[in-house]
C-alpha positions, 0 to 999 in steps of 0.5 A: 424694841422693834424698828416699827416703832419710833420710840425715845427711851426714857429714864427717870430723873431727879428727886421728889417735888417739895411744896410748903410742907416740905418733904425731908426726912419723913415729915410731912408735906401737902401731898400727904397731908392732903392724900390722908384726908382725902382717903380717910374720907372717901373711906368714910363715905364708902362705908356709909354708902355700903351699909345704906344699900346693905352690904359691907364696905370690905376691900381686899386690898389697899390699891386704888382698884380693891379700895374703888370694887369695894365701894362700887359694891360686891355684886357688880361684875366685871373689871374695875379701874382705878384710874378715874379715882386717881386722876382725881386725886392727881387733880387736887395734888397737881392743883395744891401744889400750883399755890406755891408757883403761882401765887408765891408772893401772895399773903392771903394764900398763905396766911403769911404777913397775918393776913388772916381775913383775906385768907379765909375769904379765899377759902370762903370763895373756894367753898361757895364755888366747889358746892356750886361746881358739885351742884351743876355736877362740874366734878372738874372745877370742883377738884381743882378749886379743892386742891386750891382751897385746901392748901390755903386752909393747911399753910394757916398751921404751918406759918401761923402761931396756932399750935405754939398757943396750944390748940391742936383742934382745927380753927373752924372760924377758918371754914365758917364766915359767920363765925368772927376771927378772934384775938388777931394781933394789930399791926402795931403789937410785936409778936416775936423775940430776935432769933440772931444764932439759933436755932430757937424753938419758939420765938413768939414773945411771951406776951403773945402766947399768954393771951392767945394773940394769933399772928403769922410770920411775914414772908419778903421774895423781893423786900425785906421790909416789915413792920417793926417786932413781926414775926418772920416767915423764915428760910433762904427765901425768906429776906425779912428774916434777916431783920430783927426779929430775926429767923422764923416760926414757919413749921413747913420743915420738921427740923431738931429744934421743932419737931414737935411744933411740926407734927401738931401743924401736920395733925391739926391740918389734916383734921382741917382738912378732913373737917373742911371735906365733911363740910363738902360732904355733907352739902354734896351728899355721899353720891355726888362727894364721891362722883367729886372724886372719881370713885365711879365706874370708868364707863361714860357713854358720850354721843354726837349725832347729826341730826338734819334729813338724811340721818334718819337711819343712822339715829335709830342705830345710834338708839338701838346702840344705846338701849343694847349698852343700857340693857346689857351692862346693868349691874356690872362694871361695865355699866356706865356711870354717866350719859351724855348726848348732843344733837347738832343741826344747822345752825343748832347745836344741843341741848346737851343732856347730861345724866347718871339715869339710864332711863332718862337717857333712852327717853331722849334719845328716842326723841331725837328726828331727822330734819333740816339740813340740805347744804351738807356741811354741819355744825358737827365741830361745835356738837363735838366741842359741847361734849369735849367741854361737859364729858369728863376727861378720858372719856370715849365719844362717838360721832354720827355723821354723814357731812362734813364740818361747816365750822372746821374753824374748830378743828384746832380747838378740837385737838386742843381739847382733846389733848387737855381732855386725853378723850377719845373721839370715834366717828361713825361716817355714812355716805348720804343717800337722800340729801340734796348736796355739792359734790363731796369726794370721799377726801371731804371726811379727812379732817375726822380721820385727823382728829379720830387719829389725834385722839387715838379714836376710830374714824369708821367709813360705811354705808348707811344698810353696814352702819348696824354693823360697825357699831359693835365697836361702840360696844366694846369702848364703852367698858370699864377698864379699857386699855390701848396695848399699841396703836399705829398708823401708815400713810403711806401703806407698806408692808410691815410686821407690828409686834405688841405683848398682851399680858395676862390680865387683859380680857376681851382683847380685840385688834381694829384695823381701818383702811382699803386694800388690806391683808393681813396674817396674825400670829401668836406666841406659839407661831399658830397663825391666822389669815385675813380671809378667815373669819372663824379662825383658830385665833379670833373671830374677824368682822370687817365693814366698810373700812374696819377689821375687827379681830375679837380674840379668842378668851382662852389665847396665850399671853406673850410677844404676838405679831400681825403682818399688814400688806397695803400700800393704802394708808391704815391704822392699827389699834389693839385694846382690851380690859385690864386694871393694869394701867397709867395716867401721865400729864407732861409737866415743868418744874419751877423755883421759889421758896418751894420748888415743885413741878406744873402739869403743863396746859398746852404742847411741852417746850421744842429745844429742851428736855420734855417731862412727864410725870406718870402713875402706874396702876396695877391689881395690887397697886403699884407695888405689884408692878415692876416698871421697865422702858417708859418711851416717847414713840411716834405712831408713823416713822422710823424708830428713833432712840434717844438717850434718858434719864429716869428715877422712881419717885415713889407710890407708884409715881415716876417722874420722865426727862427725856433730853430730845423729844421726836419731831412728830406727832408721839404717845406714851409706851410703857413697859413692864411685869406684872408680879401677880402673875409673873408676865410682861405687859405693853400699855400705850397713851391714846392721845397725841401729842407734840412740841412746840417753839412757843409759850403761853402763861395764864392763871385761874386765880378767881371765880367769875361772877354772873353779870360782871367783867372778868379779866384774864391777863396772859403772857405768849413768848417764843423761842422760834421765829419772831414775828406776829402770831394769831391770837384766837381765844373762844369759851365753851358758853359763848359768853361775850369775850374780847381779846387781841387778834395778834401779837408781835412778839421778839424771841425769847420775850413775853409779851403780855394782853388781856382777854375779857369774858362777861358772864351774863346776868342770869347764868346759873351758879356753879357753871363752869367755864372752858377757855381754850387760848391759841397763839401761832405763827401768822406765817407758819405752822408753829402754835401753843394753847392753854385750856383753863376752867373758870367758875362761875358763882354768885357773891354770897351773902348768906354763910349762916348755916340752918339751925335745929331745935330739938323740941320734945324727946319721948325715951321714957320706955327705953329700958336701961337694960340695954340689951332688952331694947328689941321690942321698945320704941322712942321719938324726937321732934325737932325744929330747922329753920334758915332764918333769912337764909336762902332756905332750906333745900335739903334734909337728910338722916345721917345717923340712925335706923329709925323713921325720919319725916320732915314737913315742906322744905318751903314751909318758914319752920320745918318739922323733923320727926324721929321714930327709931327702937330703943337699941338704936341711940343717936340720931343725927340727920344735916340741913343744907340750904341753897347756897350749901351751908351745912347745920346738924341736928344730933341727939343721943339718949344712952345713959352714961351708965348704960353699956353700947347698944349694939352698933349698927356701924358707920357712919359713926366711928366706933373704936374698932372701925376707927382701928381698921380706919386708920391701918387702911389709910396707911396703907393706902398713903405706903402705896399710892 
């Protein structure tokens, strides 16, 4: 460690979190069940996509990088990062676990206390929201809801007597509300015998088992009351378990007396999760499902562009950069997976353009023209707000403007959103040449510099004629597998030597310095140096424009410890980046207690005056097992070095729980060192988004979706461990829906104050709309503040839960020979009708199995005719129909004769024996190594 970094060493502490399905002695829990199901469904989907594209799906190993690379196709060149996939998985796991904190005493969320109808209603509300979110491409909202729904669904098998009744298959009626929940034990029916001394392997009454009555354990955290004769959940936290009939039927834990029941519940919960995921996949389509799961190229291009009168040259340059990105990166892993464009003027902002089609992005940016404005300050931050709430997490956002922000009041909210999304924002600021304006000094752009620094981005200030030379930074950073090795800022400037470690995996290494009156010397591990005035030297190529220095290192440079000696008495920033699959993701977390304690991700800033805890997930070329993790630290990007004693523990599967007793007072980032076992070289990585601590704490929970035209109430609580007094409350949603909230609360140190926000989505709001709410509490007479960022889904009330119906009306396969080896010259045909009765109407029909020709009549027809013709070698056909609210109907037919040998297989999505075996092995490897 060196004196230039203010570092708080972190060591790892505590054991793994427990959730409703608990982890001890090798039994499964919610995370492992969810992980197994998600990975199996992703692998199945990737296999199907690969086959449809005409290539094999052959991962070279079981790391997320290798799975994503294989899924994206073998022809694209370049680095592939598994960070987006891993982040999606972690988001789902986190929301799954939060059910045990936020709804610990809610029977429906856990299928406790025989709340079967209410539990199914929660599942169906969630499924409807997920499908609507995917339809609107709001994938983050879909992931969050999916995690919560999976928890409730999985708890059914642990908390009810489903497996005691002898059932081994999932209860499909839980995700099919058109099918009734049958044979439920009523409240007067006794269901359990007394288990006074335990253990009792199965305390369900014999008549309940014989009559196949469905029941679940009652759970009492604050009360021991339960109906007479009813089963309890069981466990130390369940007060009802001490009331006759005593004991409990929960299968959360594997004990010596319930091994078979626990394993049966795990298997049923896993299969039910797969069943739910398949329903979502069929409704969303393979590509939509994979995008929800984060299986996509990591690069996203997002431009926020000022379109006022003086921006004509800037718009032309932005258009040129977009064209260059699209044309130069097509067919590579650096090709963006998504494009976003947000124009802003005065007073107008938007419309937001969001697309995966590069040609559409070209067309949309070509439409932009410069007009209007005139009073200089523009709605820049409103445009940035729209981008931050619609771009995927960890996006790189580029803002083009030549004016200061009129809406500077949004600055605190922008910082909150950058911290929440971990997106990086860079500003390309030009000096206006023609616009009539008030006098503006260079310091007018300091707010943009503050925002760039807070997010880990760049604030590049150039003339309009210099802008074409400055946009190389966009080409550098709109790439896959981008990592930050080091980022520092000095204000005021000073002479300082910054060491940094480059490892063998890094490619396209670039160093950026912003500031004025700067000189520097770069030195590699062998002692070879290059000065700032050597444009082309032994170490790299140096370009300078405006306040930006860009140093692109040669590809053959050595790994090891480098250093750069910077001399300036003016403020400056330093950033070192490259491309590598070695990276990490993280979240600050807090522990929670209750029957199933665990860790919850903090939406706002960590609390001052107490240990800070964060969860790291580390990724490498061959997964986390291919790396050794060394130091993990909190680093202030400016100021003297600070080292504090802390503790550390490896959680396994590449996850590290980090707890630090003392946290830096200023803004800090996460710093990581380790060794890559593949190459044997040491590496370092640094997060980009700056964080700080707060004495204010805000609690708010998303417990349901909104309905268009109806007022939604959100209770929240605010507490401070700092000064008592008046705290201002500000709230804003990104859709500008009408809302009301208190403007202030009076807080007493250590006590929560409660209040409510109301939001009313307009009646015409499209179902699946994702609403981001930012809530901030700030001490009126000081600077201490904190925030929460919450996502809500607006979903129409659904009354159509009946899937489309298929009827096979004609099959002609008489010409197919009995000897399948002679099938090649012969064909068979099938005709079917598809209807949706009184439902919303069929929207999509697609072929899932079969290699023949498939066609339908108009989908708007009341009765849709489907026709299929195939070679007799392709003996199975399956197609699905999805209605306008996501209900899925299937049509399946096989001409395989029972005496026939198997026909030549076309592979997935039908799981052949060999695929099933391979899939089990690969999922097992993923579960072990993730």
